[in-house]
N, C-alpha and C positions, 0 to 999 in steps of 0.2 A: 121386639122392635124395643132400641133403647133411646132415651132422649136424656140428653145431660143440660143441667141448667147452672150457671154459674151466678154468683152472687159476691159482694164485697169490694167492688171496684170503687174509684172515686179520685178525688184529688187531695193530694198530701204534699206537704213540703219536703224539701230535700233533706235527707237524713231521719225522716219520718217512717212509719210502718203501717201496712196493710194487711189484711188477711183475706185470701182469697178462698171461697168454698164453691164445690161442686156437687152436686146431687144428681145420682144416677137413676132414673125412673125406668123400669123394666129389670130385666136379669143379666145381671153382670156374672160372667164367670169368675169365681175365685182367683184363679190364676192369671187373670189379664193382667194387663199393663195398664195404669191410669196415670195421668198425668198433665203437664201445662205447656202450651205451646204460646208465644205471643208473635205480634205483627205490630212494628213500628211504621210510620207513616213514611211510605216510599221504599220499604225494606221488605224482604223476604220473610215470611213465617219461620220462625226457628224455634227449637225445642228449650223449653226452660228446665224442666226437671219431670222426672217419671218415676215410678214406683212399681214394682212387680207384686202381682200377689204374695208373694214371700217375704216382701220387704226391702227387697234389694233397690237401692235408690241411684238416680244418675242425674247429675247437674251440669248444665253449660257452664264454662269456667267463669264467665262474666257474673255470675251470681253466687259461685261458691263461697260458703262462710255468711252468707249474707240472707238468703232463702232457705226454708226447710220446708219440704213436702211431707205429709202425712196422710194417713188412709186408715179408713174405719170399712172394713170388708162386712161387717155385719150391716151397715147402715149405707153401705154402696156410695160412700162419699170421700172425695178426696180434697185436700185443702193445702193452699201454698201461704205460708208466713213469710212476709216480706219485710225485711228490715235494713236499716241504713239506705234508705233509697235514693236513687241519682235520676238526675233529669232522663238520662239515656235508658231508663227502665219504662219509661213513657211508651205506651204500647196498648194494643187490645189484647186481652189474654184470653186464651181458648182453653177450654177443659177437654181433655182428649181421653179415650177409652180404645182399648184393642181387645176385643172379646171374641175367642173362638173365631179368630182369623179377619174379623170385620172391624173397620174403624168407624168410631162414632165422634162427633165433635159438638159441643156448645156453640151457642150464638155468640158468645164472646162477652167480655165485661172490660170497660176501658178504665185503666190506671194513667191518671196523669200527675208527674211529679214535676213540681213548680221548683224553680232554683232561686 
């Protein structure tokens, strides 16, 4: 069983930065995909960024150039560095992992960007 625990959310002014971190307790296959999704009030959950075990990244267009995903396979952690934050980035951010064809989700951490 894998548990994902996020940290680093909070309140930030528009234009500011935040770093989210996610630690995986349990065994994550090194080839797994890890990443971040978010869900804003009244909206569907959307993919923000992912990174494969080999380091390939993918970002939703709205965060390209502002957010950077990183991963430490040895520590089973994935992070999301968010810069130039906008009010539309306000959402609950969820850590995600797909290991051996099974999906895992964290409980989420709230990011609020004030304008």
